[in-house]
Every structure is written in structure tokens, then in C-alpha cells.
C-alpha positions in Angstrom: -0.3 0.0 -0.1 1.2 3.5 -1.0 2.5 5.9 2.1 -0.8 8.1 0.5 -3.2 5.5 0.6 -2.7 4.5 4.4 -2.6 8.4 4.7 -5.9 8.9 2.9 -7.3 5.8 5.2 -6.4 7.6 8.6 -8.6 10.5 7.4 -11.1 9.0 6.3 -11.1 7.2 9.8 -10.7 10.3 11.4 -14.2 12.2 9.1 -16.4 8.6 10.3 -15.2 8.7 14.1 -12.1 11.2 13.7 -9.2 10.6 15.4 11.2 -2.0 32.8 12.6 1.2 33.6 15.7 1.5 30.9 14.9 -1.8 29.3 15.7 0.2 26.2 18.7 -0.1 23.8 19.9 1.9 20.6 18.4 0.0 17.7 18.8 1.1 13.5 15.7 3.8 14.0 17.0 7.3 14.1 14.5 8.8 16.5 15.0 6.0 19.1 18.8 6.4 19.0 18.2 10.8 19.1 16.2 9.8 22.0 18.9 7.6 24.1 21.7 9.8 23.4 19.7 12.9 24.3 18.4 11.6 27.5 22.2 11.1 28.5 22.4 14.6 28.8 18.8 15.2 29.9 18.0 12.7 32.5 14.7 14.0 33.2 13.6 13.0 29.5 13.5 9.6 31.7 8.9 10.6 31.6 9.0 10.0 28.1 10.9 7.2 27.2 7.8 4.9 27.9 7.6 1.6 29.4 7.7 -2.4 28.1 5.2 -4.4 27.7 4.6 -5.6 31.3 2.1 -5.1 34.4 3.5 -3.0 37.1 2.6 -3.6 40.5 4.0 -2.2 44.0 3.4 -1.1 47.8 4.2 2.5 47.9 6.9 3.6 50.6 4.8 6.0 52.5 6.5 8.9 54.6 4.7 12.0 56.5 0.9 11.1 57.6 -1.5 9.9 55.4 -5.3 11.3 55.9 -6.6 8.4 57.8 -10.4 9.7 55.7 -8.2 9.5 52.4 -9.9 6.1 50.8 -10.5 5.1 47.4 -8.4 4.8 43.9 -6.9 7.1 42.0 -7.1 6.3 38.0 -4.7 7.9 35.8 -4.1 7.4 32.1 -1.2 8.4 29.2 0.7 7.5 26.4 2.9 4.5 27.9 4.6 2.5 25.5 6.1 4.0 22.8 8.5 1.9 20.7 7.9 -1.7 19.6 10.1 -3.4 17.7 13.0 -1.3 17.5 10.9 1.8 16.0 9.9 4.4 18.2 6.7 6.7 18.1 7.1 10.4 16.3 4.3 11.8 18.4 3.9 11.9 22.3 0.1 11.3 21.9 0.4 8.1 20.0 1.9 6.1 22.7 -0.6 3.1 23.7 -2.6 3.6 26.8 -1.3 2.4 30.1 -3.7 2.9 33.2 -2.7 3.6 36.7 -4.4 2.6 39.8 -3.0 4.1 43.5 -5.3 2.4 45.7 -5.9 4.1 49.5 -6.9 1.4 51.7 -6.2 0.3 55.7 -3.1 -1.8 54.4 -1.4 1.3 52.5 -1.1 2.8 49.6 -0.6 0.3 46.7 0.0 0.8 42.6 -0.8 -1.4 39.4 -0.5 -0.5 35.9 -1.2 -2.3 33.1 -1.0 -1.3 29.1 -5.1 -1.2 27.3 -5.6 -4.6 25.7 -6.7 -2.5 22.1 -7.3 -4.3 18.9 -4.7 -1.9 17.8 -2.1 -3.0 20.7 -2.8 -6.4 20.3 -2.0 -6.8 16.2 0.9 -5.3 17.0 2.1 -7.4 19.7 1.3 -10.2 17.5 3.4 -9.0 14.9 6.3 -7.8 16.9 6.3 -4.4 15.2 4.5 -0.8 14.9 1.1 -1.7 11.9 -0.7 1.0 12.1 -0.6 5.1 11.8 -1.6 7.0 14.3 -1.9 11.4 15.3 1.6 12.3 14.3 3.2 8.6 13.4 3.3 6.2 10.2 5.3 3.1 10.8 6.7 1.9 7.9 4.8 -0.5 5.8 2.2 0.6 7.8 -1.1 -1.8 7.0 -4.6 -0.3 6.3 -7.3 0.5 8.6 -11.1 0.5 8.4 -12.0 2.8 10.9 -10.7 5.4 13.9 -10.8 2.3 16.3 -8.2 0.7 14.5 -6.1 3.1 15.5 -7.7 4.1 19.3 -4.4 3.9 21.6 -7.1 4.6 24.6 -4.7 6.8 26.3 -5.8 10.2 27.0 -8.0 9.7 30.4 -10.4 7.5 32.6 -14.0 7.5 33.6 -15.5 5.2 36.3 -18.8 4.5 34.6 -21.2 2.1 36.5 -19.5 -1.2 37.4 -16.8 -0.5 34.4 -13.8 1.9 34.3 -13.2 3.4 30.9 -10.0 4.1 28.9 -10.9 7.1 26.5 -9.1 8.7 23.8 -10.3 11.8 21.3 -11.4 10.3 18.7 -13.2 7.1 19.1 -14.8 5.0 21.3 -14.2 4.1 24.9 -12.8 0.7 26.1 -13.9 -0.7 28.9 -11.5 -2.0 31.8 -11.8 -4.1 35.2 -11.8 -1.6 37.9 -9.9 -4.2 40.3 -7.1 -4.8 37.9 -7.4 -3.0 35.1 -7.5 -5.8 32.6 -9.6 -5.0 29.3 -13.2 -6.4 28.7 -13.4 -4.5 25.5 -14.7 -1.7 23.2 -17.9 -0.1 24.5 -20.3 0.4 22.4 -23.7 2.2 24.3 -26.1 1.4 21.7 -26.6 0.0 18.5 -27.0 3.3 17.1 -24.2 4.9 18.4 -21.2 2.3 17.6 -18.0 3.9 16.8 -19.1 7.4 17.5 -16.7 9.3 19.2 -16.5 9.7 22.6 -14.1 12.8 23.4 -11.5 12.1 26.6 -13.0 15.2 28.9 -16.4 14.0 29.8 -18.2 16.2 32.5 -19.9 14.8 35.5 -22.2 17.0 37.2 -22.7 16.7 41.2 -25.8 14.9 41.0 -24.2 12.0 38.9 -25.1 13.3 35.5 -22.8 12.8 32.5 -22.2 14.8 29.2 -19.9 14.3 26.3 -18.6 15.4 23.4 -17.1 14.2 19.8 -16.1 16.0 16.6 -15.8 14.6 13.2 -13.0 17.0 12.0 -13.6 16.6 8.4 -17.4 15.8 8.7 -17.8 18.6 10.1 -20.3 16.9 12.8 -20.3 17.5 17.1 -22.0 14.6 18.6 -23.6 15.3 21.9 -23.8 12.7 24.9 -26.1 12.1 27.7 -26.2 9.9 30.5 -28.6 9.1 33.5 -26.9 9.4 37.2 -27.7 5.4 36.5 -24.9 5.3 34.0 -27.9 5.0 31.3 -27.8 6.8 28.0 -30.8 9.2 27.7 -30.0 11.4 24.5 -27.6 11.6 21.7 -27.3 13.9 19.2 -25.5 14.7 16.0 -25.1 18.3 15.0 -23.8 20.2 11.5 -21.3 22.7 12.7 -19.5 24.0 9.8 -15.5 24.0 10.8 -15.8 22.1 14.0 -12.1 21.7 14.3 -10.3 20.0 16.7 -11.9 21.1 20.3 -10.5 18.9 23.2 -12.4 19.9 26.1 -16.0 21.2 26.7 -17.9 22.9 29.9 -21.4 22.2 31.4 -23.3 24.8 33.3 -26.8 24.4 35.0 -28.3 25.2 31.7 -26.0 25.2 28.9 -23.1 23.3 27.2 -20.2 25.3 26.0 -17.2 24.4 23.8 -14.6 26.8 21.7 -13.6 25.8 18.3 -10.5 26.7 17.3 -9.3 27.6 13.6 -7.2 24.4 12.9 -8.5 22.2 10.6 -7.2 19.2 8.1 -6.4 20.5 5.0 -8.3 18.7 2.0 -5.8 17.6 -0.8 -2.7 18.0 1.7 -0.2 15.3 0.6 1.5 14.5 4.4 2.3 11.0 6.2 0.3 11.8 9.3 -3.3 13.5 10.1 -1.0 15.8 11.8 1.1 17.0 9.5 -2.6 17.4 7.5 -3.5 20.0 9.8 -3.4 23.4 9.3 -3.6 26.9 12.1 -5.7 29.8 10.6 -4.2 32.5 13.0 -6.2 35.0 11.2 -9.6 33.2 11.9 -11.6 33.9 15.2 -12.1 31.1 17.9 -15.5 30.4 17.8 -17.7 30.0 21.0 -20.4 27.8 20.6 -23.4 27.3 23.0 -25.6 24.8 23.2 -29.0 24.6 25.4 -29.2 21.0 27.7 -33.1 21.3 27.4 -33.0 20.4 23.6 -29.0 19.9 22.7 -29.7 22.8 20.0 -27.8 25.9 19.7 -28.2 29.3 21.6 -25.8 30.7 20.6 -22.5 31.6 18.8 -19.8 34.2 19.5 -16.3 34.7 18.7 -13.0 35.1 20.2 -9.0 36.1 19.2 -7.7 32.5 17.3 -6.6 30.6 20.1 -5.7 26.8 21.6 -7.2 25.5 24.8 -6.7 22.2 25.5 -8.3 22.0 29.0 -10.8 24.2 30.8 -11.2 24.7 34.6 -15.0 24.8 35.2 -18.0 26.9 33.8 -21.0 29.0 36.1 -23.8 31.0 35.0 -24.0 34.0 37.2 -27.2 35.9 38.5 -27.8 37.5 35.5 -27.7 34.5 33.1 -24.0 35.6 32.1 -21.7 32.2 31.0 -18.2 32.2 32.8 -15.4 29.9 32.7 -11.3 29.3 33.3 -9.1 28.1 31.0 -5.5 27.3 30.1 -5.1 29.5 27.1 -2.6 29.1 24.5 -2.0 31.7 21.2 -1.7 28.5 19.0 -1.6 24.4 19.0 2.5 24.7 18.4 3.0 22.5 22.0 1.1 19.8 20.1 1.8 20.4 16.2 5.5 21.3 17.0 6.9 20.6 20.5 5.4 17.5 21.7 6.8 16.0 18.2 10.4 17.1 18.5 10.0 15.6 22.3 10.1 12.1 20.9 13.4 12.2 19.3 14.7 14.2 22.6 15.1 17.5 20.7 14.7 20.6 22.4 10.8 21.0 22.4 10.5 23.8 24.8 7.6 23.5 26.7 7.3 27.1 27.4 6.9 28.0 23.7 3.2 29.2 22.8 2.9 27.8 26.3 -1.3 28.2 27.9 -1.6 31.0 31.1 -4.4 31.3 33.3 -7.4 32.7 31.5 -11.3 34.2 32.3 -14.3 34.5 30.5 -17.3 35.9 30.0 -19.8 35.0 27.5 -23.2 36.8 27.4 -26.1 35.2 25.1 -27.8 38.1 25.3 -25.7 40.2 24.3 -24.1 37.9 22.3 -20.5 38.9 23.1 -17.5 36.9 25.0 -14.3 38.4 26.4 -11.5 37.4 27.9 -8.9 38.3 30.3 -5.5 36.5 32.1 -5.6 36.1 36.0 -2.2 35.2 37.0 1.0 35.7 35.5 2.4 32.3 35.3 2.4 29.6 32.8 -0.4 27.2 33.2 -1.9 23.7 32.6 -4.2 21.1 33.7 -7.0 23.0 35.5 -9.6 21.6 38.0 -12.0 22.2 40.7 -13.9 20.1 43.3 -16.5 17.5 41.9 -18.6 18.9 43.7 -18.5 22.1 41.6 -18.8 21.5 38.3 -21.2 23.0 36.5 -21.8 25.3 39.5 -19.3 28.4 41.1 -16.1 27.5 42.2 -14.1 30.0 44.4 -11.0 27.6 44.0 -9.0 26.5 41.3 -6.0 24.4 40.6 -3.6 24.4 38.5 0.0 23.2 37.6 2.2 26.0 36.7 5.5 28.0 36.5 6.1 31.3 37.2 9.1 34.0 35.4 11.5 33.1 38.1 11.3 29.7 38.3 14.1 27.8 36.4 13.8 24.0 36.8 16.3 21.5 35.4 13.9 20.3 33.0 11.2 21.6 30.2 8.3 21.4 32.0 5.9 23.1 34.6 7.1 22.8 38.5 4.9 24.1 41.1 1.5 23.3 42.2 -0.9 26.2 42.7 -4.6 26.8 44.3 -6.2 30.1 43.4 -8.6 31.9 45.5 -10.8 33.4 43.0 -12.8 35.6 45.2 -10.3 37.0 46.9 -7.4 36.7 43.9 -4.6 34.7 45.9 -2.2 32.0 44.4 -1.0 29.8 47.2 1.6 27.2 45.6 4.5 24.6 46.4 7.1 24.7 44.1 8.2 20.9 43.2 12.1 19.9 44.0 13.8 20.4 40.2 14.7 16.6 40.3 11.1 15.6 40.2 8.2 16.5 37.2 4.8 16.9 38.5 1.5 15.6 37.0 -1.9 16.9 36.6 -3.1 17.7 40.6 -6.3 16.5 41.4 -8.6 18.5 44.2 -10.4 15.6 46.0 -12.9 15.1 49.0 -12.7 12.4 51.7 -15.3 10.7 53.3 -15.7 13.1 56.5 -15.5 16.0 54.2 -12.1 17.3 54.1 -10.0 18.5 51.2 -7.2 16.9 49.8 -5.0 17.5 46.8 -3.4 14.7 45.0 -0.3 15.3 43.2 1.4 12.4 41.2 5.0 13.3 40.3 8.3 11.7 38.5 11.5 11.9 40.2 13.4 11.7 37.2 17.3 11.5 39.3 16.2 8.9 41.5 14.5 6.8 38.8 11.1 6.4 40.7 6.9 7.6 40.7 5.7 9.5 43.4 2.3 10.6 44.8 2.1 13.6 47.3 -1.0 14.5 49.5 -1.8 18.7 49.9 -4.1 20.3 52.1 -6.2 21.7 49.4 -6.3 24.7 51.9 -2.7 25.1 52.6 -0.8 23.8 49.1 1.9 26.3 50.4 2.9 24.3 53.4 4.0 21.4 51.3 2.5 17.3 51.3 1.4 16.3 54.1 2.7 12.5 52.9 4.3 10.8 50.1 4.0 7.8 48.4 6.9 6.4 46.6 7.0 3.4 44.2 10.1 1.4 43.7 9.6 2.1 39.9 9.5 5.1 37.4 5.9 4.8 35.0 6.1 7.3 32.0 4.4 10.5 32.5 0.5 10.7 32.2 -1.8 12.7 31.1 -5.6 12.7 33.0 -7.2 11.2 36.2 -9.9 10.5 38.6 -10.4 9.7 41.9 -13.0 7.2 43.3 -13.9 7.6 46.9 -14.7 3.8 48.9 
């Protein structure tokens, strides 16, 4: 099959449903060799080395005082295995999903991690090499695809849903896992009519258990909306025609509305490109559209415009007394972090995560006036905004973000501190990680007794182990109250969910 034909099949799939630690040695692949050479000089790249094809399991060593009421599981997901058969992926987002479970119980803190046994990974395991194209990677002698789930690595996030744990991707179906041991159970089909429709990696769970999600069909200009009852049954699915829908990664809910920002990033028809990533074009002179939909009928309530911008993640949205929608986000001027930096990272080149990095912004959308305005609210780089689960879609007073202040000069290229913003008093409380640690997404949670905590996974790249810190949400600046350390390192992940119990 010609390279062009493989790309076209991948683009067609996108249109129909779009898109042992140190156990590695240099191979004939130039990217693999370049990455390993770079890691010798930049050991923090350990976080992106990737894992081999095995299950991780260990009891964590806990120092400090673990909160007695904090019981449950922190599930996480992210690209785990980047290399197979001596060939390394060309983009961070292509790695096979590695789902983790940090479990807190009477017997202490235990950890487990396992690759999601997707159709893609099972085929490639059997062949002993990469077979299928990814978002930004085309392996040698790639085979054809018939749909997006042929490519689905289930590598972005997780969702406890009913009695299952779902591993989520951007552009295809969810994969069901057994929450007890993380074994893969199979692709999820919520109904016969919705088979294969995209189910995004950023669903929104309201305090009463109602679940909303979306999906996009980039090349077909379609937007898919999902609505589930608190008992996890599917209530509604609607497919809307949305011209230039682009590639929205996240969305928001309020009491009465759903809201998406549609960035001007589109697959360019007719472009001779190796991958879907190569076919994308950023239209910096076009607006980012603010699309607001009514929950009641899933129809468009309004559309406004903002300057061109790229937003991976939102914190939370809510409606004030006048009906004005307010929300916060990590806003970047363009998608270069995704289109360039995360590609260069995979060969150990200078990715410079601060180039085109996101910053904390807040927004106001007035449906009656037909206006949308934005403003920065902190002078720092920032990503992974999050709020307590009971505040989803409601007014929130606190926002958690990972960040990097102007004076920070960590020995790695990533973010280096966790901040909690008191939005009412406009106060930031933060704790800076040691230079030898790289923090991941931090989640605010509530324990059974109502106490509030912040769960923060990180990688100590100098010592070669992963860890989990626990902070008091009210006083993150005081530092962690406890740290759970593993005897091994796992790749840096993306997103997670806490399930109390």
C-alpha cells in the first residue's frame, strides 16, 4: 500500500469517527537512537522514555501522615509504550494507553499499571512491530485501516462509569476495563445506533451523577453530544452539523448549557501528508468560535467569537445571576505545543514547553448581548486546571493548576509548581516541586469526612521512581502532608479521576 493511501484511510477514519524502566537499547531507528542519546544529557526525559510491555504492581513506601479518611482509588491514563520492535513513535500522543491505579486503604497505598489491550496493540504485539498509523506517526510498511477504532490507543483519560472503568481517547470509542485489576474487557458500545461514534476524553460529571460528553468528526463537520443519567444509562445522543468544527479537545457544562471553543485548526483537504498531524493547518487570522448549546434540546443557543487561540483544558463553567456564563481555562496563542513541541520531544530535541505555552485566563459569555470577552488572571504559565467534583457546572471559589512562574528555572522543560487560586480574593497559594521532580495533573478531592485534599503524582527523574503527594487543599503552600513512593518509574501521564471508597 502506498504511503498516500495509508494517510487517506486514516483521514477517512477521522471523518467517520476522527481520530522496565531503562529496558531499552539503541536500535536502527534514528529517532530512538536520538532520544536515548539526548536522555544521557537530559535525564528528565525519563518521563517520556516509555515503558516496556508489562504490568506494574507494588506497594508504595509512605512517608509523612496519610489522611485516615482518604480512601479510594486514583485512576490515571496516558501514553505509555512509545517503542515497539525497535521503532519509536514520532508524537507523544501516539503511545499505547497505560492505565494506573493508586489505591488507598487500610493496608496502605498500593499501585498497579497495565497497558490497555486495544485491537491496535494486540495486532502489533502479534506482529512484533508497529503496524498502524497514529496521529503524528507513520511506521514503516503500515497497514490499512477501516475505522478510527483500528487506531485507538485509549491513552488520554479514564472514567469510572457504572461498574466499569473506561479508558478514553479523543477520536473513537471508550475501552472498558475491570476496575479491580485493570484488565481490558473490550470496546464499549452504548447502543447499536451509536456504535463507533467518537466519545471524547473529557466528559463532565455533574454533582448529581449526570454525565455529559461530546465527540467531533473533524473532516465531516459534525459534533456529537452525549447525555447519560446518574445510573449510567444513555438518555440522549445528538449529531449536529457544525461547519469548521475543528478539533476541540475539552468542553464545559453549566446548569443550563454546554459550551465549546472551536479553534481554527483544520485538516487541509488534498494535502500530501504522511500523517493527520501533517495535514493540519492553523489559521491564525480566523476567530476561535464560542459555541453554546442548550441542555434542554441540545440545539445551538448562540455563537460568539474570540481571538484565535488554542485551549487544551478548561477548569469549570457556571452561570451568574444575570445568566452570564463564566469559565476559566489554560489559554495558548496557538497549538504549536501539540503540532511541534510534542513531536520534537519524541526524539529528545529541545521541545521548549514554554514556547506557545498556556496561561490562566477567565472568560465571560453573554448570550443576550452576543459577546464573549477574556482576560488573564495570573502572570504565569499554567495547565491542567481543575476544581472539586461538587463544583462542576456550579460556581467555584478555588481553581487548581500546575504552573511555572517567571523566576522559576527548573532543570527540566516542564511546569514545576502546583497552585491553588482563591478566585474570590484573587490570592494564589503554591508549592514548588524540587528540581529533580516533574509534577503531573493534580486533582482536588474530598474524603468521606468532608476533608479536602489535593492528589499530586510526579516523577523523580534523578532517582528513577514515581511518587504521589497529598496536600491540604486549604494550605498547599505548607507542602505535602504525605508522600507515597514507588520502587519504579512509570511514564508521565495525562489525566485521571478519583473514586472514593
